[in-house]
N, C-alpha and C positions, 0 to 999 in steps of 0.2 A: 197253556197246552190244550185248552178247550178246542181250538181249531184243529189241532192234530187228532184229538180223539174223534171229532166229528168226521174228519177225512177218513180215518180208519174205519169207522162204522159204515161210511158210504162205500168204501172199497169192499167191505165184507158183504154188502147188500145187493150189488148189481154189477153188470159188465163194465169194466173200465179198460182204458188204453194207456199204456206207457209207450211213448214214441219220441224219437228225436235222432239226431246224428250220432254216430259212434263217439266222435270226439269234437270238441269245440275247435273248428278250424279258423273261423273269424266271426266277428259280430254280425255282419250282414247275413251270412248263411244261417247262423243260429236263429236270428230273429225271424227270418223268412220261414224257416221250418216250423218254429213255434207258433207263429201266427196262422200258418196254413193248417197245421194239425188241430189247433184250437177250434178253428172255424169248422173243419170237417167233423169233429166230435160234437160240437154244439148242435150242428144240423141233425145229427143222429141221436141226440140226447144221451151221449155217452160221457162219463167222467173221464177227463183227460189229465194225464201227468206228463210233463215234459222231462225228457232225460237226455243228458249229454255229459261226457267226461271232461274234466279239466286237465287230467293227466292220465294217459294210458301207460301205466307203469309196467304192464305185462306184454308189451309188444314183442314179437318174435326176435327182431333184430335191433341192435343198439342204434342203428342208423334210421330207424323208422320214426315218423312224426309222433310226438307224444301229446301235444296239446298246448293250451295257453298258459298252463301253470295255475296254482291254486288261487293266488291273489286276484289275478285278472279274470280267471274262470268263475270264481264265486261272485264277483261283481256282475258279470254277465248273467249268471243264473238268477241273481236277484232282480236284474232288469227284466228278464223274461217273466218272472213271477209278478212283478209290479205292472208291467205293460199289458199283460194278457190275462191277468187274474186266474192263473192256473197253478196247481201244485207242481213242484219241481223235485227231481231226484238226480243224484250223481253218485258215482262209486268212490270209495275210499280204499286205499291200499296200505296205509300205515295208521297206527293208533292215534298219533298226534293230529291227524287230519280230521278226526271225527268232530271235535268241538268247533273248529272254524266252519267246516262244511255244514254242520248242524245249524249254524246261524242263518244260512240261506236256504238249505234244502228241507223239505218236509219229510222226505224219505231218504235214508242212507242205504245205499246198495253195497252189499258185501260180495266181491267177485267170487266166482265159483272156485277158482284155485285156492282161495284164502278162507273158505267157509268154515274151516276147523280152527282158525287162529283165535285162540281164546281172548287175548288182549284186544284184538281188533273188534271182536263181537261185544266185549264188555264196554269198550270205549263208545261204540255206536249206541249201545243200550242206554248208557248214562246221559246221552243228549236228550232223551225223552222223545225223540223223533221215531217215526215208523222205521223199522229195520227190515229191509228186503234181503233175504239170504238166498243167493243163487246156489243151487245144488251142484256140487263138484261133479265133474265128468267121470270120476272114479268112485262115486258113492251111490248106494241104493237110496231110494226114497225113505225107507225105514230109518236109515242112519241120520237123516236130517232132524230127527228128534233131539239129537245131542247138541248141534249148533243152536237150535231154538232154545234148548234148556239153558245154555250159557247166557243168552240174551235175557231170558226170564229171571235167571238167578241174579242178574245185575239190576233187576228192578223194573223191567219193561216187558210188557206182554203184547205190544203192538208189533206183530211180526207177520211178514209175508214170506212165502216160500216160492221159489221160481225154478222151473225145470228148463234146462238148456241142452239136453242131450247127454248121451254117455259115450265114452270112447269105444270105438269099434275097430280095433287095429290102429295102425299108424295113420295120422292125418285124416281121420274120419270120425263122424259122430252119427249116432242113431238115436231116435227117440223111442223109449219103451213106455208106452202110454199107461202101463200099469203104475208107473211112478206117480202119475197125476192122482189116481185113485188112492194110493197109499199116503201121499202127502195131504190130501184132503182129510183123511182120517186122523191126522195129527191136530186138526182143529183150527188151522190158520187159512187165510185166503191163499189161493194158489194161482200163480201166473205161468203161462206158457211163453217162454222166450222164443218166439217163432224164428226170427232171423238168425240168431246165434246158433240155433239148432241145425241150420243149413250150412254152417261153417265147416271148412276143412282146415283145422289148426295147423299152421306151419306148412300148408300144402302147396305154397307157391315159391318155395325156396327162399327163405328169409322173411316171408310174410304169410298170413293166412289166406286161403282161398275160400270158396263157397259156391253155392248155386241157388240163387234166389227163386228159381222156377219151382222149387219144392215148398216155398213158404206158405202159399195158400192151402195146399193139401195138409201141411202140418197144423195150421191154424184151425182148419175145419175139423180135423180129427180131434184136436184138443177141445173144441167146442162141443163135439158130440160126446166126448168122455165126461166133460164138465170141469170148467175152470172159472175163476172169478175175473181174471184179467189176461190181456194179451200184450206182449212186448214186441215192438217192431222198431228196427233201425231204418230210418228213411232219410233220403237225401235228394236234392234237385238233380244231381248228376253223379250217381253212384260209381260209374266207371272211372271218374276222375277224383273220387273222394280220397282223403288222406289216410283212412283206416276202414277196414271191413267193407270195402266197396262191393266185392262180388256177391255178398249176401244181403246187401241193403236194398230196400224197396224204393224205386223211383217215386218221388213225391207225387207226380201226376197220376200214378197208378194206384195210389193209396186209397182213395175213396171207393173205387169199385171193389178192390180186395176186401176192404172193411165191410162193405155191404154183404158180400158173399159169405164172409165169416160170421158176422152177427146174425144173419138169417139162421144159421145152424145153432148159434148160441141160444137163441130164443126157443128153438125146438127142444133143446136139451135142458132148459132151465126147469 
């Protein structure tokens, strides 16, 4: 676990980027995105963590694409890790997934809707990997002390807290930037989930909509307030992506967006 401890200390110390496709659509797309993002971050001397889901268990419709499944997905996650020498993360939705996912992933992500699930948090904690808890859309930042406490109580204090917006009526999210301040005061690294914060949950009749045009503004505001990391969903062709297309960043636009955001991060550090 020395490598995990070193990674966690790195994430606490400087700006880092979590980026990747919403879901693993196929190996070619995953590898292309991981390689491109790794190069972009190396050029900017940013720590990079690749993220993709092997199973989107919380899709709006039963007919929506869910992913490659845990067995094939974790093999691909390991391939990304080995080929590009990057840390990797994925989300888990059930307690039994924590142990196998922890064999490949350096960081286990707890989905926002599930961040109060004690058994899920405990199982993730017991892997010894870093646990990234996404703040539920219905919780205040102060209430995130309790999910974090569940992870710590199970013997793991390597915790990240992620903001992804709060519900603002039906099919809409808004970011209250006070949450970033309040979560920082809990003593853990804080991430701004930029692209999910531009989402419109269930807003396209059976699937979620969103508006990526707000992503840069959200990221810059988070940089000004002060965060450790930024989470972006990116894709070579978002309009034809199989999940979260409307709020994902086109891969070719990512370098310029990142430059604009990190410029503000340096000023706020």
